[in-house]
BANUMAR-209436 format. One record per atom (N, C-alpha, C, CB): residue number from 1; residue in one letter; chain; atom name; x, y, z. Coordinates in pm, whole numbers. Each point is the difference from the previous one (the first is absolute). Glycine has a CB too. Layout:
R pos code unit site     px     py     pz
R NUM    a    A   CA      X      Y      Z
...
//
This chain:
R pos code unit site     px     py     pz
R   1    x    A    N   -288  -2520    273
R   1    x    A   CA    -75     92    -75
R   1    x    A    C    -29     13   -150
R   1    x    A   CB     76     86    180
R   2    x    A    N   -151   -108   -277
R   2    x    A   CA    -28     10   -126
R   2    x    A    C    108     95    -39
R   2    x    A   CB   -249    -55     11
R   3    x    A    N    313     25   -136
R   3    x    A   CA    105     82    -61
R   3    x    A    C    -99     93    -55
R   3    x    A   CB    206   -165    -55
R   4    x    A    N   -295    198    -48
R   4    x    A   CA    -84     71    -19
R   4    x    A    C    -65     90     79
R   4    x    A   CB      9   -145   -116
R   5    x    A    N    -18    141    267
R   5    x    A   CA    -47     87     75
R   5    x    A    C    117     93     69
R   5    x    A   CB   -201   -165     22
R   6    x    A    N    336     93    -28
R   6    x    A   CA    129     53     35
R   6    x    A    C     41     95    -85
R   6    x    A   CB     56   -190     93
R   7    x    A    N    -51    153   -211
R   7    x    A   CA      5    103   -145
R   7    x    A    C    -84     90     19
R   7    x    A   CB     46   -152   -165
R   8    x    A    N   -192    135    208
R   8    x    A   CA    -94    118    -43
R   8    x    A    C     40    115    147
R   8    x    A   CB   -245   -182   -160
R   9    x    A    N    292    121    235
R   9    x    A   CA     29     93    129
R   9    x    A    C     93     73    -42
R   9    x    A   CB    -50   -137    176
R  10    x    A    N    150    105   -267
R  10    x    A   CA    149     50      9
R  10    x    A    C    -36    107   -141
R  10    x    A   CB    186   -258    120
R  11    x    A    N   -330    228   -222
R  11    x    A   CA      5     83   -114
R  11    x    A    C    -98    156     52
R  11    x    A   CB     26   -257   -197
R  12    x    A    N   -101    164    299
R  12    x    A   CA    -91    144     92
R  12    x    A    C    101     88     55
R  12    x    A   CB   -207   -138     99
R  13    x    A    N    288     84    -23
R  13    x    A   CA    145    124     21
R  13    x    A    C     42     71   -103
R  13    x    A   CB    102   -133    140
R  14    x    A    N    -90     54   -227
R  14    x    A   CA    111     34   -106
R  14    x    A    C   -121    150    -99
R  14    x    A   CB    177   -350    -29
R  15    x    A    N   -310    289     16
R  15    x    A   CA    -56    140    -50
R  15    x    A    C      6    127     48
R  15    x    A   CB   -117   -131    -54
R  16    x    A    N     84     80    213
R  16    x    A   CA      2     94     90
R  16    x    A    C    103    136     22
R  16    x    A   CB    -99   -210     72
R  17    x    A    N    229     98    -84
R  17    x    A   CA    126    110    -21
R  17    x    A    C     -1     59    -84
R  17    x    A   CB    119    -90     74
R  18    x    A    N   -127     18   -193
R  18    x    A   CA     -7     57   -124
R  18    x    A    C   -109    145    -12
R  18    x    A   CB     63   -269    -83
R  19    x    A    N   -177    265    153
R  19    x    A   CA    -93    111     -9
R  19    x    A    C     71    113    128
R  19    x    A   CB   -250   -176    -96
R  20    x    A    N    286    113    190
R  20    x    A   CA     65     86     94
R  20    x    A    C    128     93    -67
R  20    x    A   CB    -76   -190    184
R  21    x    A    N    137    117   -253
R  21    x    A   CA    113     87    -91
R  21    x    A    C    -49    133    -71
R  21    x    A   CB    105   -227    -55
R  22    x    A    N   -204    131    -27
R  22    x    A   CA    -85    109    -98
R  22    x    A    C    -63    123     73
R  22    x    A   CB    -69   -199   -147
R  23    x    A    N     16    163    278
R  23    x    A   CA    -53     80     53
R  23    x    A    C     94    137     76
R  23    x    A   CB   -168   -218      0
R  24    x    A    N    322    134     29
R  24    x    A   CA     67    138     56
R  24    x    A    C     61     64   -147
R  24    x    A   CB     83    -96    283
R  25    x    A    N   -121     48   -369
R  25    x    A   CA     82     71   -137
R  25    x    A    C    -94    149    -21
R  25    x    A   CB     81   -276   -157
R  26    x    A    N   -227    195    161
R  26    x    A   CA   -109    113    -31
R  26    x    A    C     -1     93    104
R  26    x    A   CB   -146   -146   -120
R  27    x    A    N    167    135    302
R  27    x    A   CA     14     87     58
R  27    x    A    C    121     86     -4
R  27    x    A   CB   -146   -125     93
R  28    x    A    N    297     64   -119
R  28    x    A   CA     69     75    -21
R  28    x    A    C     -1     85   -132
R  28    x    A   CB     88   -142    156
R  29    x    A    N   -159     94   -300
R  29    x    A   CA    -19    158    -44
R  29    x    A    C   -114     87      4
R  29    x    A   CB    139    -74   -126
R  30    x    A    N   -189      2    195
R  30    x    A   CA   -137    143     62
R  30    x    A    C     68     94     85
R  30    x    A   CB   -219   -156     36
R  31    x    A    N    304    104     59
R  31    x    A   CA    106     93     82
R  31    x    A    C     80     59   -120
R  31    x    A   CB     31   -152    238
R  32    x    A    N     19    116   -338
R  32    x    A   CA    107     88    -41
R  32    x    A    C   -105    151    -68
R  32    x    A   CB    222   -250    -66
R  33    x    A    N   -350    151      9
R  33    x    A   CA    -98    120    -61
R  33    x    A    C    -24    114    125
R  33    x    A   CB   -147   -187   -178
R  34    x    A    N    131    149    297
R  34    x    A   CA     -2     94    101
R  34    x    A    C     82     83     62
R  34    x    A   CB   -113   -124      7
R  35    x    A    N    211     70    -57
R  35    x    A   CA    118     51     42
R  35    x    A    C     41    147    -88
R  35    x    A   CB     65   -269     71
R  36    x    A    N    -97    236   -196
R  36    x    A   CA     28    105    -83
R  36    x    A    C   -136    102    -13
R  36    x    A   CB    185   -166   -128
R  37    x    A    N   -289    119    161
R  37    x    A   CA   -139     35    -18
R  37    x    A    C     19    145    106
R  37    x    A   CB   -146   -288    -52
R  38    x    A    N    221    237    179
R  38    x    A   CA    -19     54    130
R  38    x    A    C    119    145    -16
R  38    x    A   CB    -79   -281    152
R  39    x    A    N    201    239   -200
R  39    x    A   CA    102    103    -65
R  39    x    A    C    -53     93    -44
R  39    x    A   CB    132   -132    -56
R  40    x    A    N   -223     92    -85
R  40    x    A   CA    -73    121    -77
R  40    x    A    C   -100     59    104
R  40    x    A   CB     14   -110   -251
R  41    x    A    N   -116     13    316
R  41    x    A   CA    -91    112    103
R  41    x    A    C    111    106     72
R  41    x    A   CB   -206   -203     75
R  42    x    A    N    300    181    -25
R  42    x    A   CA     61     49    107
R  42    x    A    C     71    112   -105
R  42    x    A   CB     24   -226    203
R  43    x    A    N    -19    259   -323
R  43    x    A   CA    111     56    -33
R  43    x    A    C    132     -5     -4
R  43    x    A   CB   -138     60     35
R  44    x    A    N    174   -195      7
R  44    x    A   CA    171      6     31
R  44    x    A    C     48    -16   -114
R  44    x    A   CB     24    -94    212
R  45    x    A    N    151    105   -192
R  45    x    A   CA     70    -67   -135
R  45    x    A    C     -2   -135    -16
R  45    x    A   CB    143    162      5
R  46    x    A    N    -76   -167   -122
R  46    x    A   CA     39   -125    -47
R  46    x    A    C     71    -65     94
R  46    x    A   CB     -1     70   -209
R  47    x    A    N    101     -5    261
R  47    x    A   CA    118    -72     75
R  47    x    A    C    -42    -59    147
R  47    x    A   CB    168    170   -125
R  48    x    A    N   -313   -107    177
R  48    x    A   CA    -50    -30    106
R  48    x    A    C    -37   -146     24
R  48    x    A   CB    -59    224    -14
R  49    x    A    N    124   -313    100
R  49    x    A   CA    -66   -127    -21
R  49    x    A    C     37    -73   -118
R  49    x    A   CB   -172     90    113
R  50    x    A    N    309    -46   -173
R  50    x    A   CA     54    -80   -105
R  50    x    A    C     66   -106     26
R  50    x    A   CB      6    167    -96
R  51    x    A    N      3   -205    221
R  51    x    A   CA    109    -93     54
R  51    x    A    C    -77   -139     29
R  51    x    A   CB    152    205    116
R  52    x    A    N   -317   -145    -19
R  52    x    A   CA    -67    -95     11
R  52    x    A    C    -71    -41   -127
R  52    x    A   CB     -3     63    225
R  53    x    A    N    -16     -8   -353
R  53    x    A   CA    -68    -19    -75
R  53    x    A    C    127   -160   -112
R  53    x    A   CB   -176    335     53
R  54    x    A    N    286   -282    -25
R  54    x    A   CA     89    -81    -31
R  54    x    A    C    -21   -149     44
R  54    x    A   CB    130    204      1
R  55    x    A    N   -121   -216    137
R  55    x    A   CA     -1    -61     81
R  55    x    A    C   -163   -132    -47
R  55    x    A   CB    172    246    175
R  56    x    A    N   -255   -168   -219
R  56    x    A   CA   -125    -45     -5
R  56    x    A    C     26    -65    -87
R  56    x    A   CB   -131    139     77
R  57    x    A    N    169    -79   -182
R  57    x    A   CA     42    -58   -175
R  57    x    A    C    115   -173     52
R  57    x    A   CB     41    364   -176
R  58    x    A    N     39   -306    252
R  58    x    A   CA     84   -140     27
R  58    x    A    C   -117    -78     66
R  58    x    A   CB    268     91     48
R  59    x    A    N   -345    -91     33
R  59    x    A   CA    -93    -92     77
R  59    x    A    C    -90    -48    -89
R  59    x    A   CB     18    110    202
R  60    x    A    N    -49    -38   -342
R  60    x    A   CA   -131    -80    -71
R  60    x    A    C     83    -75   -121
R  60    x    A   CB   -227    197     51
R  61    x    A    N    369   -172    -65
R  61    x    A   CA    102    -45    -93
R  61    x    A    C     15   -155     81
R  61    x    A   CB    139    270    -89
R  62    x    A    N    -87   -289    222
R  62    x    A   CA    -18   -116     76
R  62    x    A    C    -83    -65     -9
R  62    x    A   CB     83     72    106
R  63    x    A    N   -272      3    -88
R  63    x    A   CA    -71   -100      5
R  63    x    A    C    -46    -52   -155
R  63    x    A   CB    -60     89    248
R  64    x    A    N    103    -33   -335
R  64    x    A   CA      4    -55   -151
R  64    x    A    C     46   -134    -23
R  64    x    A   CB     42    215    -62
R  65    x    A    N    133   -171    106
R  65    x    A   CA     27   -145     72
R  65    x    A    C    -33   -125     39
R  65    x    A   CB     46    130     29
R  66    x    A    N   -133    -77     82
R  66    x    A   CA    -18    -84     86
R  66    x    A    C   -165    -67    -81
R  66    x    A   CB    169    148    248
R  67    x    A    N   -203    -61   -345
R  67    x    A   CA   -115    -48    -59
R  67    x    A    C     27   -132    -80
R  67    x    A   CB    -84    239     -6
R  68    x    A    N    194   -187    -58
R  68    x    A   CA     54   -114   -131
R  68    x    A    C     46   -122     70
R  68    x    A   CB     99    181   -174
R  69    x    A    N    -48   -172    265
R  69    x    A   CA     76   -119    102
R  69    x    A    C   -137   -107     28
R  69    x    A   CB    209    192    157
R  70    x    A    N   -338    -85   -128
R  70    x    A   CA    -95    -97     43
R  70    x    A    C    -46    -87   -114
R  70    x    A   CB    -70    153    179
R  71    x    A    N     80    -99   -287
R  71    x    A   CA    -12    -60   -141
R  71    x    A    C     37    -84    -36
R  71    x    A   CB     -7    128    -44
R  72    x    A    N    151   -107     58
R  72    x    A   CA     66   -129    -28
R  72    x    A    C    -25   -106    137
R  72    x    A   CB    197    137   -168
R  73    x    A    N   -201    -96    278
R  73    x    A   CA     -5    -98     69
R  73    x    A    C   -130    -93     -7
R  73    x    A   CB    156    139    122
R  74    x    A    N   -310    -41   -177
R  74    x    A   CA    -90    -68    -54
R  74    x    A    C     15   -108    -92
R  74    x    A   CB    -77    181     48
R  75    x    A    N    146   -161   -119
R  75    x    A   CA     33    -72   -145
R  75    x    A    C     78   -101     63
R  75    x    A   CB     12    193   -193
R  76    x    A    N     69   -188    293
R  76    x    A   CA     91   -135     21
R  76    x    A    C   -112    -93     83
R  76    x    A   CB    278    124     22
R  77    x    A    N   -362    -48     36
R  77    x    A   CA   -102   -126     89
R  77    x    A    C   -104    -72   -113
R  77    x    A   CB    -18    159    259
R  78    x    A    N    -15    -36   -340
R  78    x    A   CA    -92   -110   -100
R  78    x    A    C    100   -125    -60
R  78    x    A   CB   -173    219    -95
R  79    x    A    N    315   -179     74
R  79    x    A   CA     88   -150    -66
R  79    x    A    C    -12   -140    119
R  79    x    A   CB    225    186   -138
R  80    x    A    N   -193    -92    250
R  80    x    A   CA     15   -104    134
R  80    x    A    C   -140    -81     31
R  80    x    A   CB    180    178    121
R  81    x    A    N   -301   -116   -149
R  81    x    A   CA   -130    -44     27
R  81    x    A    C     -2    -78    -79
R  81    x    A   CB   -104    156     77
R  82    x    A    N    140   -173   -251
R  82    x    A   CA      1   -124    -49
R  82    x    A    C     78   -102    -17
R  82    x    A   CB   -103    110    -58
R  83    x    A    N    217    -79    136
R  83    x    A   CA    126   -109     13
R  83    x    A    C    -42    -72    159
R  83    x    A   CB    232    168   -158
R  84    x    A    N   -348   -117    227
R  84    x    A   CA    -32    -92    142
R  84    x    A    C   -148    -65    -81
R  84    x    A   CB    114    184    272
R  85    x    A    N   -160   -177   -346
R  85    x    A   CA   -125    -64    -20
R  85    x    A    C   -103     81    -25
R  85    x    A   CB     68   -156    125
R  86    x    A    N    -76    246   -125
R  86    x    A   CA   -143    104      0
R  86    x    A    C    -21     70   -116
R  86    x    A   CB     21     46    224
R  87    x    A    N   -130    -81   -279
R  87    x    A   CA    -38     22   -154
R  87    x    A    C   -100     96     34
R  87    x    A   CB     41   -233   -130
R  88    x    A    N    -65    257    261
R  88    x    A   CA   -155     85     -8
R  88    x    A    C      6    161      7
R  88    x    A   CB   -109   -207    133
R  89    x    A    N     43    286   -195
R  89    x    A   CA     16    158    -34
R  89    x    A    C    -24     43    160
R  89    x    A   CB   -111     33   -291
R  90    x    A    N    177      2    355
R  90    x    A   CA    -23     72    153
R  90    x    A    C    -57    133    -46
R  90    x    A   CB    214   -107    152
R  91    x    A    N   -309     82    -38
R  91    x    A   CA    -91    136    -21
R  91    x    A    C     44    113    121
R  91    x    A   CB   -230   -154   -105
R  92    x    A    N    250    279     80
R  92    x    A   CA     49     88     74
R  92    x    A    C    -74     87     37
R  92    x    A   CB    160    -41    -77
R  93    x    A    N   -153    186    199
R  93    x    A   CA    -58    101     18
R  93    x    A    C    -59     76    -70
R  93    x    A   CB    107    -30    111
R  94    x    A    N    -75     15   -252
R  94    x    A   CA    -58     95    -91
R  94    x    A    C   -151     11    -14
R  94    x    A   CB    201    -38   -109
R  95    x    A    N   -271     88     21
R  95    x    A   CA   -152    -33    -17
R  95    x    A    C     22   -133    -77
R  95    x    A   CB   -122    257    -14
R  96    x    A    N     37   -313     44
R  96    x    A   CA    -37   -122    -28
R  96    x    A    C    -83    -49   -113
R  96    x    A   CB     34     17    205
R  97    x    A    N    -78    -77   -332
R  97    x    A   CA   -106    -29    -63
R  97    x    A    C    -48   -167     23
R  97    x    A   CB     80    210   -167
R  98    x    A    N   -212   -188    139
R  98    x    A   CA    -85   -103     45
R  98    x    A    C     71   -100    -67
R  98    x    A   CB   -223    109     36
R  99    x    A    N    297   -144   -117
R  99    x    A   CA     61   -143    -42
R  99    x    A    C    157    -19    128
R  99    x    A   CB    -96     31   -345
R 100    x    A    N    149    118    393
R 100    x    A   CA    103    -60     74
R 100    x    A    C    -57    -37    142
R 100    x    A   CB    181    133   -134
R 101    x    A    N   -301    -86    151
R 101    x    A   CA    -40    -64    117
R 101    x    A    C    -51   -124    -16
R 101    x    A   CB    -35    193     80
R 102    x    A    N     11   -246   -201
R 102    x    A   CA    -48   -139      0
R 102    x    A    C    144    -89     24
R 102    x    A   CB   -228     52   -179
R 103    x    A    N    291     -5    104
R 103    x    A   CA    153    -44    -26
R 103    x    A    C     29      6    199
R 103    x    A   CB     93    148   -335
R 104    x    A    N    -73    -69    420
R 104    x    A   CA      4     27     96
R 104    x    A    C    -70   -140     55
R 104    x    A   CB     23    271    -37
R 105    x    A    N   -136   -259     24
R 105    x    A   CA    -89   -125    105
R 105    x    A    C     73   -130    -38
R 105    x    A   CB   -269    104     -2
R 106    x    A    N    321   -133   -114
R 106    x    A   CA    -19   -123    -51
R 106    x    A    C    201    -29     59
R 106    x    A   CB   -270     28   -268
R 107    x    A    N    313     41    310
R 107    x    A   CA    129    -45     32
R 107    x    A    C     32    -65    100
R 107    x    A   CB     37    145    -95
R 108    x    A    N   -116   -235    184
R 108    x    A   CA     10    -93     88
R 108    x    A    C    -18   -125   -116
R 108    x    A   CB    -94    141    245
R 109    x    A    N      7   -118   -326
R 109    x    A   CA     -3   -156   -117
R 109    x    A    C    107      8    -49
R 109    x    A   CB   -215    -28    -89
R 110    x    A    N    323    120     63
R 110    x    A   CA    104     16    -85
R 110    x    A    C    129    -70     59
R 110    x    A   CB   -111    218    -85
R 111    x    A    N    132   -204    228
R 111    x    A   CA     87     -2     99
R 111    x    A    C     76   -161     20
R 111    x    A   CB   -161    213    106
//
């Protein structure tokens, strides 16, 4: 299999994983907002659910560390891509410009 197609497959998984971590962070942050609003709406004391909120803060911190690790991994793989001789910009699952789409269409000619 041509190495540019293998690299594109890995890049697609990388971008999907990065997006999943970002999505998990958004969901956790929204959960925190809902927990705080629910406590207020029910007129509960700040001590109610405090341990659960603290655990959610820990989870958010862990997700932040995971996101940083994914960014570091992305940078490492960018270097690996060059070392194996792939000079093409790989196009991911993000919104694509017309220029990106043209580049993706020409990957076969570059490989």
